[in-house]
N, C-alpha and C positions, 0 to 999 in steps of 0.2 A: 672348607674352613670350619663349617658347622656340621657336626655329625649327630643326627637324630638317632638315639640309641633305642628308645621305646616310647610308647604313649600309653596313657590310661585315660580313656575318654578323650578330651581335648588337651589334657595336661601332657607336657613333654619332658623327657629326660634326655639330655644331650651333652655334647662336648664342643667347645669352641676353641679351635687352635689359632693362636696368635703368635707374632714374632717374639713375645715375651712370656710365653707359657700357655698351657691349656687351662681354660676355664670350664669347670664342671657346672652344668646348668640343671635346674634354675639356680641363679646366683644373685647376691646382693652386692652392690658396689658401695664402698665406704667413702663418704663425701669429704674430701680434703680440699675445700674450695680454693684456698690460697696456697696449697701445698702442704697443709697439715690439718688434722682433725681438730676442730675446736674442742678444747678441754685438755690441752697439753698431752695429746696422744701423737706419737711419732710413727713413721713408717716401720720402725723396728718393733714397736708395740703391736702393730697390726698383724705381724707374723704369729703372735701368741693368742690372737683372738679369731683365728680361722678366716681371715680376710683373703680373698682371691684377687680383687680388683680395687684400685684406688681411682677415684674420680676427682679431677681438678678442673677449675673453671677458666676458660679463655678470657672472658671479660675482665675478671679481677686480676689475673696474672699479667694481662696486657697493660693494665693501669699501674700495677705495682707488683713486682719490681720492674716489669717490662719484659716482654718475651725475648727481646734482643739480648738482654742480660742473661736470661735463663739459657738461651742458646750458647752464649759465650762460656757458660759454666757447664756445658755438656748435656743440656736437656733436663727434663723433669726427673728422669730416673736417677741420674747422678746427683742432681740438686737435692732431691728429697730422700735419697737412699732407699727408695722402693724399687725392687728389681722385678716385680711382677707386672701384669698388664695395667696400663693407665688409660682411662678414657677421658678426653677433654670435651666438655660441653662447648658448643659453638660460640657462646656469648649472646646468642639471639634473645634468650629469655631475659637475661639481665639488662640488655639494651632496652627492652620494652617494659621491664618492671622497675628498674632502678634509675635509668638515665633521665635527665631533665631535658625538656625542650627538644624532643626527638623529631626528626623530619624524615619520613619514609619516602624514598624514591626508588625508581627501577634500578638505579646503580647500587643502592644500599641505603644506609641510615646515617644521617648526621645527628649527633647527640652531644650532650655536655656531660662530662664525668660527674658522678655523684660524689666524688672525693674532693676535687678542687675546681670543678666547673669548666675545665678546659674543653675546647671543642675537639671532637674526634669523629672520624668517619669510619664506618665498618660496613663492608659488603661481603659477598661470597669469597672473592679473591683475598681480601684482607683477613677474613676469618681463617681461611685455609693456610695462609702464610704464617699467621700467628701460631696456629696449632702445629704446623711443620717446625717452626722454631722451638716450640715446647718439646717436640719429639715424642708425643704420646703414641701409644699403641693404636688407639682408635680415635679418630676425629669425627665430630658430628657436623653435619651440613648446617649451613646458616639458613635459618628460616624465620618467618614472621609469626609471632605468637599473638593471637587475638584474644580479647577478653571473652569470657563466657557469661551471659550470652552476648553475641554480636549480631548485627543484621545479616540476613542471609546473603544479600548481594555483596556486602563488604567481605564476608567470609569467603565467598566463592572467588572473588577477585584476589584475595590474599592467598588462597590456595594455589591459584594459577601463578602468582608471583613466586611463591615458595618453590614451585616446580621449576620455574625458569632459573631461580637462584641455585637449585640443586644441580642442574646441568652445568652451570658455571663452576660449582664446587668440584664436580667430577673432573672437568677439564683442568682446573687449576691444580688439583691434587695430583693428577697424572703428570703434569709438568714438574711439580715440586719433587715428586718421588724420583724423577729422572735427573734432577739437578745435582751436580757434583757438590759434595759437602753436606748434603741433607742428613740430619741426625738419624732419622728413621726412614730409609727409602722404601720400607715395607708398610708404611702407615696405612691403616684401613679407614674406610669411610662408611658411615651409617647415614641413611636418609631418614627423614622425619615425616610421618603422616600427620597432616593437619586437616581441619574441617569443622572445628568447633564441636557442637553437639548435633550437627546435621548428618544423619546416617548416609544420605546419598552422596554428599561431598566427601565424607570419609572414605567410602567404598571406592568411588571413582578415583580419588587421589591415590589410594593404595594400589589400585590396578595400574595406574599410570607409572608410579615410581618403581613398582615391582619389575617393570620391563627393563630398568636400567642395570639390573644384576649387580647391586651393591653388596658390600660385605655383610650388612645387617640392616634391619628396619626398626625404627622406633615409632611409638605412638606418643605424640606430644600434645601439649595444650589441654591436658586433663589434670584433675586434682587441683584445680585453681578456683574452686568455689561452687562448682556444680554439684548436685546431689550425688552421693556415692552410687546409687542405683543407676543413674544416668551414665556414669563412667563405665560401669559393668556392661551396660547395654551397648555402648560404643565399642568396647573390646569385642563383644560377641558379634557385632555387625561386621567389624573389620577383619577379624581372625580368619575367616574362610578365604580371604583374598590376599593374605600375607603369604609370601613364598614359604613352602613347607621346609625347604632346604636351607633356610637362612635364619639366623638368630633374631629373636624379637625382644624389644626393649621397651618397657613402659616407663616413661620419664617422670621422675619426681614422686614416685609412689613407693611406700606410704606406710600405713600401720601394718602390724603383723597380719591382721584380718584382711586388709586390702591385698596383701601379697598372696595369702592363701587363695583368695577369690580370683586373683588374676592368674596365678599358676593353674588353677582349675580351668580357666578359660584360655590357656594356651600361651602364656607369656613366659619368657626365659630369663629376663634380666631386669633388675630394679635398682633404683637409687633413691635416697631421700635423706634430708637433713634431720628428719624427725628423731631418730634414736639418739643422736648426739645433742640436739637442741633440747629435747624433753629431759634428757638426763641431767643437763646443767641446771634444770629447774626442779630436780627432785622427783621426776616422774619416770619410774623404771618399769620395764616390761618383764613379765614373768610367765611361767607356764600355768599359773593360776589366775592371771589377769594383770591389770595395770596397778602398780603400787605407788602411792604418792608419799614419799618419805617426809614431806613437810607436816604431815598429820601428827598431832601430839601423841597418838597411841604408840608411835615408834620411839618415843624418847628413852624408854628403858628396855627396848626390845633388843636382846643380844643375839637374835637369830640372823642367819645370812639373808641377803635381799631375796633370794629364791632358793629354797632348800633343794630344788631339783636341778640346780645349775652348778657347774664345776668351773666357772670362769675364775680368773685370778682374784677378782673382788670378792665373790661369794666364798671362795676357799679361805679367805683370811680376815674379812672384816664384817662387822655387824651392822644391822639397820640403824641402831642407835648411834654408832660412831659416824657413819656416813651422813646421817641426819645432822649431827652436831657440826661436822665439817661444812656442810652446805649452809647451815644457819649462821656459821661464823665467817662465811665468805672465803674459806680456805680453798685454794686451787686443787688441793688433793681430793677434796670431796667431789668436785666436778670431774676430775680425772677418773676416779674410781667408778663413778656413776656412768660416765661415758663408756669406759671399758666394758662394764657389764652390759649395757644396752647393745653395743656393737657386737659383742660376743653372742648375745641372745639372738640377734638377727642372723648372724653368720651360722650359728648352730641350728637355728630354725631351718635355714636353707639346706644345710647338710642332712638334717632329718627328713625334709621333704624329698630330697634326692634318694635317700635310702628307702623311703616308703614307695617311691615310684619304681625303684629297682625291684622291690618285693611284690609290686602289684597291689599294694594296700593303701595307696594315697587317698583314694576316695573316702575310705573309712576314717583315716586321719583327718582329712578335711572336714568331714561331717562332725567329728568330735570337737575339734579345736576352733572352728569358725565361731562358735557360740561362747567360747571361754576366753580367748586371748584379748578380747576388747573390753572385758568386764572390769570395772573399777572395784578394787578390793581394799 
């Protein structure tokens, strides 16, 4: 399913074959939490900004409109009109970050909806069932996300529980994929490496879950407040023990510089709300650095957001106009800004793949790691 084409140092160039198309890696997944990118961007728009994968969220879609309704409507692909690969997050992170009054037990988690307070239970079997109803290409295993830092003993016990939950996810998914009427009987499953910021827990957990021969492996529980260098150290510690013949996914990361650094350390797949969220607040990523259109200096600037970019926004609209729209609260301003940032991320990944193909990624990495995060 994952084909490693070539390497440059630890960086990897590959292809991931799925029931809904081939993903060229490294790749960025565009986050459509509730079935749409925030900022009035549809699945049809994604085709024009080099998107390969759409990510939707199990927790949010379970609460609204309900995964049973999405199933009745033919699954996420038919519902959203996106015909490429879709990954669904397990809901675990949202249960632990958004839910109120959660109660973690071996069976799963009892929690109260952040929307209306109603009581809900979710465990490995429930998460797999919801994701099967959604019909995504890739389902994520249900895991426990601990805060960083957390006590060593608690983190160790949490990792052991996450492993037990993973094995239950595998069993349930095998059952669901063989059930008559399943929307996607070829649904794939990724396991999630946990262990906080403890190297020994991270390594032992990756070794253990690697034995399960899953479709892919994610590194979770990072980019949640720990120093960036600590995140890089964890990736470096875990990478040698991640299966070489499986795709690797760093969850919830990050800035363009974070992505460059993680590709350099052997990661294949990324997702983050940052490009769309920051865009809606006027912060746009460019090849010269990060540009804040709220600054007064752009009030009369008729240049494109990024003169090096050929996205639909940069081809047609000026910094001054987009700034005006954002200041006026016009939805078009958010839409144009989000379109630019998502294009930038997808184009960045395309260029990274090209540099890996040519054997020049290291030089590209050394040049842009010090540029892409600069505020201009």
